[in-house]
TORMAR-969463 format. One record per atom (N, C-alpha, C): residue number from 1; x, y, z; atom name; residue in one letter. Coordinates in steps of 0.001 Angstrom, whole numbers, plus 524288, in hexadecimal, padded with zeros to 5 digits. Layout:
BEGIN
NUM | X | Y | Z | CA | A
...
end
This chain:
BEGIN
1 | 89458 | 10DAB | C00F8 | N | K
1 | 89514 | 111C9 | BFD1F | CA | K
1 | 88FDF | 11442 | BFB93 | C | K
2 | 88BDD | 11125 | BFB3B | N | M
2 | 886C2 | 11330 | BF9B9 | CA | M
2 | 88450 | 115E8 | BFE6B | C | M
3 | 88106 | 119CD | BFD69 | N | T
3 | 87E3E | 11C6A | C019F | CA | T
3 | 8786E | 11C7C | C0069 | C | T
4 | 87556 | 11C8D | C0488 | N | A
4 | 86FAD | 11CC4 | C03E9 | CA | A
4 | 86D57 | 11FDE | C0866 | C | A
5 | 86932 | 122AE | C073C | N | T
5 | 86646 | 1258A | C0B31 | CA | T
5 | 8607D | 124B7 | C0A1F | C | T
6 | 85D45 | 125F3 | C0DF0 | N | Y
6 | 857A9 | 12588 | C0D21 | CA | Y
6 | 854FA | 12A50 | C0F60 | C | Y
7 | 85071 | 12B71 | C0D41 | N | T
7 | 84D32 | 12FB2 | C0F25 | CA | T
7 | 847B5 | 12D9C | C0FDD | C | T
8 | 8458C | 12E5B | C147B | N | L
8 | 84028 | 12CD6 | C157E | CA | L
8 | 83C95 | 130D8 | C1301 | C | L
9 | 8394F | 12F12 | C0F71 | N | I
9 | 835C1 | 13294 | C0CAE | CA | I
9 | 83087 | 132E9 | C0F80 | C | I
10 | 82E74 | 12E6C | C111A | N | S
10 | 82979 | 12E5F | C13E6 | CA | S
10 | 82917 | 12977 | C1737 | C | S
11 | 825D6 | 129CE | C1B44 | N | E
11 | 824CF | 12550 | C1EA5 | CA | E
11 | 81F44 | 125D0 | C20AD | C | E
12 | 81C35 | 1219D | C1FDE | N | K
12 | 816CF | 121BB | C21AF | CA | K
12 | 814C2 | 11C30 | C2222 | C | K
13 | 812B2 | 11ADF | C2692 | N | G
13 | 80FF6 | 115EF | C2752 | CA | G
13 | 81324 | 11110 | C2617 | C | G
14 | 817FD | 110D6 | C27C8 | N | G
14 | 81B29 | 10C31 | C26DE | CA | G
14 | 81D96 | 10BDC | C2174 | C | G
15 | 81D33 | 1101A | C1E77 | N | T
15 | 81F94 | 1104F | C1942 | CA | T
15 | 822E3 | 11543 | C18E3 | C | T
16 | 8274E | 114C0 | C1676 | N | A
16 | 82ABD | 11942 | C15BA | CA | A
16 | 82CE9 | 11932 | C1034 | C | A
17 | 82E04 | 11DC5 | C0E3F | N | V
17 | 830AA | 11E54 | C0935 | CA | V
17 | 835DE | 12101 | C0A4B | C | V
18 | 83A0F | 11E8A | C087D | N | V
18 | 83F45 | 120D0 | C0906 | CA | V
18 | 841C0 | 1212E | C039D | C | V
19 | 8453C | 124DF | C030F | N | V
19 | 84861 | 12549 | BFE51 | CA | V
19 | 84DE5 | 123BE | BFFD9 | C | V
20 | 84FF4 | 11FEB | BFD22 | N | L
20 | 85548 | 11E14 | BFDF6 | CA | L
20 | 858A6 | 1205A | BF9A1 | C | L
21 | 85CED | 122DE | BFB2D | N | E
21 | 86085 | 12539 | BF76D | CA | E
21 | 865C6 | 1227E | BF7FC | C | E
22 | 867EA | 120AA | BF3A9 | N | T
22 | 86CCA | 11DB0 | BF3D5 | CA | T
22 | 8706F | 11F3E | BEF64 | C | T
23 | 8757F | 11F09 | BF093 | N | T
23 | 87948 | 11F86 | BEC5D | CA | T
23 | 87903 | 11A80 | BE928 | C | T
24 | 87B6B | 11A84 | BE4B3 | N | Y
24 | 87B0D | 11600 | BE13B | CA | Y
24 | 88016 | 11561 | BDE2C | C | Y
25 | 8805A | 11135 | BDB24 | N | F
25 | 884C5 | 1105E | BD79D | CA | F
25 | 88298 | 10E74 | BD275 | C | F
26 | 885A2 | 10EF4 | BCE60 | N | D
26 | 883F1 | 10D7F | BC91C | CA | D
26 | 884EF | 107AC | BC845 | C | D
27 | 8812D | 1047D | BC9DF | N | E
27 | 881D5 | 0FED8 | BC983 | CA | E
27 | 88255 | 0FCFF | BC3DF | C | E
28 | 87F85 | 0FF6E | BC04C | N | A
28 | 87FD3 | 0FDD8 | BBAC9 | CA | A
28 | 88563 | 0FE96 | BB8B4 | C | A
29 | 887EB | 102D7 | BBA38 | N | A
29 | 88D4D | 103C9 | BB86F | CA | A
29 | 89111 | 0FFD4 | BBAD6 | C | A
30 | 89051 | 0FE8D | BBFDD | N | L
30 | 893A4 | 0FA9C | BC259 | CA | L
30 | 89323 | 0F568 | BBF81 | C | L
31 | 88E5E | 0F3E8 | BBE6C | N | D
31 | 88D56 | 0EEF4 | BBBC0 | CA | D
31 | 88FB9 | 0EEF2 | BB64D | C | D
32 | 88EE6 | 0F327 | BB369 | N | H
32 | 890F8 | 0F38E | BAE13 | CA | H
32 | 896ED | 0F320 | BAE0C | C | H
33 | 8996F | 0F61A | BB17D | N | D
33 | 89F28 | 0F611 | BB1A6 | CA | D
33 | 8A14C | 0F0BE | BB341 | C | D
34 | 89EC4 | 0EE34 | BB705 | N | A
34 | 8A088 | 0E905 | BB8CC | CA | A
34 | 8A023 | 0E511 | BB45A | C | A
35 | 89BE0 | 0E53D | BB170 | N | A
35 | 89B25 | 0E199 | BAD0F | CA | A
35 | 89EFE | 0E2C8 | BA8A9 | C | A
36 | 89FA7 | 0E7C0 | BA75B | N | Y
36 | 8A32D | 0E941 | BA31E | CA | Y
36 | 8A8D0 | 0E7A5 | BA45E | C | Y
37 | 8AA89 | 0E8D2 | BA91E | N | D
37 | 8AFE1 | 0E777 | BAAA6 | CA | D
37 | 8B0BC | 0E191 | BAAB2 | C | D
38 | 8ACCC | 0DE9A | BAC5E | N | A
38 | 8AD3C | 0D8E0 | BAC64 | CA | A
38 | 8ADB3 | 0D6CD | BA6D2 | C | A
39 | 8AA92 | 0D8E6 | BA352 | N | R
39 | 8AAC9 | 0D725 | B9DDB | CA | R
39 | 8B002 | 0D892 | B9B60 | C | R
40 | 8B1EA | 0DD35 | B9C63 | N | E
40 | 8B6FB | 0DED7 | B9A44 | CA | E
40 | 8BB58 | 0DB33 | B9C30 | C | E
41 | 8BB45 | 0D9F3 | BA13A | N | A
41 | 8BF47 | 0D679 | BA369 | CA | A
41 | 8BEE1 | 0D108 | BA104 | C | A
42 | 8BA21 | 0CF2A | BA034 | N | A
42 | 8B95F | 0CA01 | B9DD9 | CA | A
42 | 8BB3B | 0C9F3 | B9834 | C | A
43 | 8BA14 | 0CE17 | B955B | N | D
43 | 8BBD8 | 0CE6B | B8FE8 | CA | D
43 | 8C1C9 | 0CE88 | B8F90 | C | D
44 | 8C440 | 0D150 | B932D | N | E
44 | 8C9F9 | 0D1A2 | B933A | CA | E
44 | 8CC7D | 0CC70 | B94B6 | C | E
45 | 8C9B3 | 0C941 | B97CB | N | A
45 | 8CBDF | 0C43E | B9996 | CA | A
45 | 8CC30 | 0C03C | B952B | C | A
46 | 8C92A | 0C0F6 | B9106 | N | G
46 | 8C97C | 0BD97 | B8C70 | CA | G
46 | 8C790 | 0B802 | B8D42 | C | G
47 | 8C34B | 0B762 | B8FF9 | N | F
47 | 8C121 | 0B229 | B90D7 | CA | F
47 | 8BFAE | 0AF94 | B8BAE | C | F
48 | 8C08D | 0AA83 | B8B5B | N | T
48 | 8BF00 | 0A78D | B86BB | CA | T
48 | 8B9F7 | 0A484 | B87B4 | C | T
49 | 8B8B3 | 0A38F | B8C8D | N | E
49 | 8B3E2 | 0A0D4 | B8DFA | CA | E
49 | 8AFDB | 0A4D4 | B8FC7 | C | E
50 | 8AB4A | 0A4B4 | B8D44 | N | Y
50 | 8A734 | 0A88A | B8E71 | CA | Y
50 | 8A563 | 0A82C | B941C | C | Y
51 | 8A4E7 | 0A37B | B962E | N | E
51 | 8A319 | 0A2DB | B9B94 | CA | E
51 | 8A705 | 0A534 | B9F6B | C | E
52 | 8AC13 | 0A487 | B9E74 | N | E
52 | 8B00F | 0A6F2 | BA1C4 | CA | E
52 | 8AFA8 | 0ACE7 | BA17D | C | E
53 | 8AEC3 | 0AED4 | B9CD8 | N | Y
53 | 8AE1A | 0B46F | B9BF3 | CA | Y
53 | 8A990 | 0B684 | B9F36 | C | Y
54 | 8A519 | 0B3D9 | B9EE8 | N | L
54 | 8A07E | 0B58E | BA1DC | CA | L
54 | 8A15A | 0B537 | BA7B7 | C | L
55 | 8A3B8 | 0B104 | BA987 | N | N
55 | 8A4D2 | 0B072 | BAF1F | CA | N
55 | 8A871 | 0B4C8 | BB10A | C | N
56 | 8AC60 | 0B606 | BADE3 | N | F
56 | 8AFF9 | 0BA39 | BAF49 | CA | F
56 | 8AD10 | 0BF6B | BAFAC | C | F
57 | 8A9C4 | 0C077 | BABD2 | N | I
57 | 8A6CF | 0C55D | BABD5 | CA | I
57 | 8A364 | 0C5C1 | BB0B9 | C | I
58 | 8A0A6 | 0C197 | BB203 | N | M
58 | 89D2A | 0C1C1 | BB691 | CA | M
58 | 8A034 | 0C29F | BBB9B | C | M
59 | 8A4A0 | 0C00A | BBC2C | N | E
59 | 8A7C0 | 0C0BA | BC0E6 | CA | E
59 | 8AA0E | 0C63C | BC11B | C | E
60 | 8AC2D | 0C80B | BBCC5 | N | A
60 | 8AE75 | 0CD4C | BBC96 | CA | A
60 | 8AA43 | 0D175 | BBD75 | C | A
61 | 8A5BA | 0D0C0 | BBB08 | N | Y
61 | 8A164 | 0D472 | BBBB7 | CA | Y
61 | 89FC6 | 0D4C1 | BC170 | C | Y
62 | 89F2A | 0D04B | BC3F0 | N | T
62 | 89D9C | 0D027 | BC971 | CA | T
62 | 8A1AE | 0D2E3 | BCCD7 | C | T
63 | 8A697 | 0D1B2 | BCC07 | N | N
63 | 8AAC4 | 0D432 | BCF12 | CA | N
63 | 8AAFE | 0DA13 | BCE0E | C | N
64 | 8AA66 | 0DB9C | BC923 | N | N
64 | 8AA68 | 0E12E | BC7CF | CA | N
64 | 8A5EC | 0E407 | BCA7F | C | N
65 | 8A159 | 0E18F | BCA83 | N | L
65 | 89CC6 | 0E3FD | BCCE5 | CA | L
65 | 89D73 | 0E485 | BD2CA | C | L
66 | 89F83 | 0E081 | BD549 | N | I
66 | 8A086 | 0E0C6 | BDAEB | CA | I
66 | 8A44B | 0E53D | BDC1F | C | I
67 | 8A880 | 0E5A2 | BD92C | N | E
67 | 8AC49 | 0E9DC | BD9FC | CA | E
67 | 8A9BD | 0EF30 | BD92E | C | E
68 | 8A65D | 0EF92 | BD544 | N | S
68 | 8A3B9 | 0F488 | BD433 | CA | S
68 | 8A027 | 0F61B | BD8B3 | C | S
69 | 89D2E | 0F25F | BDABE | N | Y
69 | 899BF | 0F389 | BDF2C | CA | Y
69 | 89CE6 | 0F52F | BE3F7 | C | Y
70 | 8A168 | 0F2C9 | BE4C4 | N | Q
70 | 8A491 | 0F406 | BE95A | CA | Q
70 | 8A6F9 | 0F978 | BE908 | C | Q
71 | 8A7BA | 0FB70 | BE45D | N | S
71 | 8AA4F | 10086 | BE3D1 | CA | S
71 | 8A6B9 | 104B9 | BE185 | C | S
72 | 8A1AF | 103B5 | BE168 | N | V
72 | 89E09 | 1076A | BDF08 | CA | V
72 | 89DF3 | 10C90 | BE213 | C | V
73 | 89D79 | 110BF | BDF2C | N | T
73 | 89CF4 | 115F0 | BE180 | CA | T
73 | 89742 | 1179E | BE0F8 | C | T
74 | 894AF | 118AA | BE560 | N | P
74 | 88F2F | 11A4A | BE518 | CA | P
74 | 88E9B | 11F9A | BE27A | C | P
75 | 889F2 | 12093 | BE09B | N | S
75 | 888B5 | 1258D | BDE26 | CA | S
75 | 888FD | 129F9 | BE21B | C | S
76 | 8896B | 12EB2 | BE028 | N | E
76 | 88926 | 1333F | BE39B | CA | E
76 | 88386 | 134F0 | BE469 | C | E
77 | 88023 | 133A5 | BE0A7 | N | D
77 | 87A9C | 134D9 | BE14B | CA | D
77 | 877C6 | 12FF8 | BE338 | C | D
78 | 872A5 | 13031 | BE36C | N | S
78 | 86FC5 | 12BCD | BE5A9 | CA | S
78 | 86AB9 | 12AB8 | BE2B4 | C | S
79 | 8688F | 12631 | BE3D3 | N | K
79 | 8637E | 12482 | BE1C5 | CA | K
79 | 85FB9 | 12433 | BE65B | C | K
80 | 85AB6 | 1250B | BE554 | N | Q
80 | 856C7 | 124C6 | BE96C | CA | Q
80 | 852A1 | 120C0 | BE81B | C | Q
81 | 850C8 | 11E19 | BEC21 | N | I
81 | 84C3E | 11AAC | BEB89 | CA | I
81 | 84878 | 11BDE | BEFF8 | C | I
82 | 84383 | 11B61 | BEED6 | N | S
82 | 83F73 | 11C1D | BF2BD | CA | S
82 | 83DB3 | 116B8 | BF489 | C | S
83 | 83D46 | 1160C | BF9B6 | N | V
83 | 83BF2 | 110F7 | BFBEA | CA | V
83 | 83762 | 11193 | BFFB2 | C | V
84 | 83356 | 10E80 | BFEE4 | N | T
84 | 82F06 | 10E3D | C029F | CA | T
84 | 8303B | 109E3 | C0676 | C | T
85 | 83008 | 10B32 | C0B7B | N | C
85 | 8314C | 1076F | C0F95 | CA | C
85 | 82C93 | 1069C | C1315 | C | C
86 | 82C75 | 10227 | C15A2 | N | S
86 | 82860 | 1010A | C1970 | CA | S
86 | 82AC9 | 0FE50 | C1E1F | C | S
87 | 82805 | 0FE68 | C2278 | N | I
87 | 82A01 | 0FBF6 | C273A | CA | I
87 | 828A8 | 0F628 | C2726 | C | I
88 | 82CBA | 0F2E0 | C27BE | N | V
88 | 82C1D | 0ED37 | C2819 | CA | V
88 | 82F0D | 0EB7E | C2D00 | C | V
89 | 82C3F | 0E943 | C30BB | N | N
89 | 82EA9 | 0E79E | C35AC | CA | N
89 | 831E2 | 0EBFB | C382C | C | N
90 | 82F91 | 0F09D | C3876 | N | N
90 | 831FF | 0F531 | C3AE9 | CA | N
90 | 836E0 | 0F725 | C380C | C | N
91 | 83766 | 0F5DB | C3315 | N | T
91 | 83BDD | 0F78D | C2FFA | CA | T
91 | 839F2 | 0F9D9 | C2AD5 | C | T
92 | 83C22 | 0FE4C | C2952 | N | W
92 | 83AC9 | 10098 | C2445 | CA | W
92 | 83D8A | 0FD89 | C1FF4 | C | W
93 | 83A7D | 0FBAA | C1C24 | N | L
93 | 83C9D | 0F8C4 | C17B3 | CA | L
93 | 83A12 | 0FAAA | C12B1 | C | L
94 | 83CD2 | 0FA39 | C0E42 | N | P
94 | 83A46 | 0FB86 | C0946 | CA | P
94 | 8355A | 0F838 | C088D | C | P
95 | 83134 | 0FAB7 | C06D7 | N | A
95 | 82C42 | 0F7F1 | C0616 | CA | A
95 | 82CBB | 0F3D4 | C01C8 | C | A
96 | 82FCC | 0F4EC | BFDD6 | N | D
96 | 830B2 | 0F135 | BF991 | CA | D
96 | 83697 | 0F060 | BF930 | C | D
97 | 83877 | 0EC62 | BFBE1 | N | M
97 | 83E1D | 0EB6F | BFC41 | CA | M
97 | 84091 | 0EA5F | BF6E7 | C | M
98 | 83DCB | 0E793 | BF383 | N | A
98 | 83FED | 0E669 | BEE4B | CA | A
98 | 8409D | 0EB6D | BEB21 | C | A
99 | 83CAE | 0EEC6 | BEB45 | N | A
99 | 83D05 | 0F3B6 | BE862 | CA | A
99 | 84149 | 0F731 | BEAAC | C | A
100 | 841B9 | 0F745 | BEFE1 | N | F
100 | 845CE | 0FA52 | BF274 | CA | F
100 | 84B35 | 0F866 | BF0D9 | C | F
101 | 84C08 | 0F341 | BF112 | N | G
101 | 85118 | 0F10A | BEF9F | CA | G
101 | 8528B | 0F23F | BEA09 | C | G
102 | 84EB5 | 0F1D7 | BE69C | N | S
102 | 84FA3 | 0F2FB | BE113 | CA | S
102 | 850F2 | 0F8C0 | BE044 | C | S
103 | 84DE8 | 0FC2C | BE2AF | N | A
103 | 84ECE | 101CC | BE211 | CA | A
103 | 85411 | 10366 | BE45F | C | A
104 | 85566 | 1013A | BE8DC | N | L
104 | 85A71 | 10280 | BEB4D | CA | L
104 | 85EFC | 10084 | BE7FB | C | L
105 | 85E87 | 0FBC4 | BE5FB | N | G
105 | 8629E | 0F9A3 | BE29C | CA | G
105 | 8636C | 0FCE8 | BDDC3 | C | G
106 | 85F22 | 0FEA9 | BDB6D | N | R
106 | 85F83 | 101E0 | BD6C0 | CA | R
106 | 861EC | 1073F | BD805 | C | R
107 | 86080 | 10960 | BDC8B | N | A
107 | 8629A | 10E7D | BDE11 | CA | A
107 | 86879 | 10E23 | BDF0D | C | A
108 | 86A32 | 10A35 | BE1F2 | N | V
108 | 86FBC | 10995 | BE339 | CA | V
108 | 872F8 | 1087D | BDE59 | C | V
109 | 8708C | 105F1 | BDA7A | N | A
109 | 8733D | 104BE | BD595 | CA | A
109 | 8730A | 1093D | BD1AE | C | A
110 | 870AE | 10D9E | BD33F | N | G
110 | 87083 | 11228 | BCFEA | CA | G
110 | 86C72 | 111F1 | BCB9F | C | G
111 | 868BD | 10E66 | BCC1A | N | L
111 | 864AA | 10DE2 | BC82D | CA | L
111 | 86005 | 11157 | BC98E | C | L
112 | 85CEC | 112A4 | BC5B5 | N | D
112 | 8583C | 115EE | BC64F | CA | D
112 | 8597D | 11B8A | BC741 | C | D
end
């Protein structure tokens, strides 16, 4: 469902800069709705034991979140990240994999 494209901005001496453009989804809204619905269901169930209540909420929240991810509709617009890449063993890779992973995760989740 998600789409992504890239544009090569520059390449020189084993280093390249690309811009990655990706659709995204509102992860904060998915999380909020999953938690709210789980709490509402737990409140309606009328638990008398607090631990049972919490266990129910965690299970319902997890299931709600999984269902939300499976049926998420991507945005019509997109987010962009700039990535500096370098050649490692004849393969172009992000120069800072941790920063790339973080930036990509934030972009796909609709953050920033």
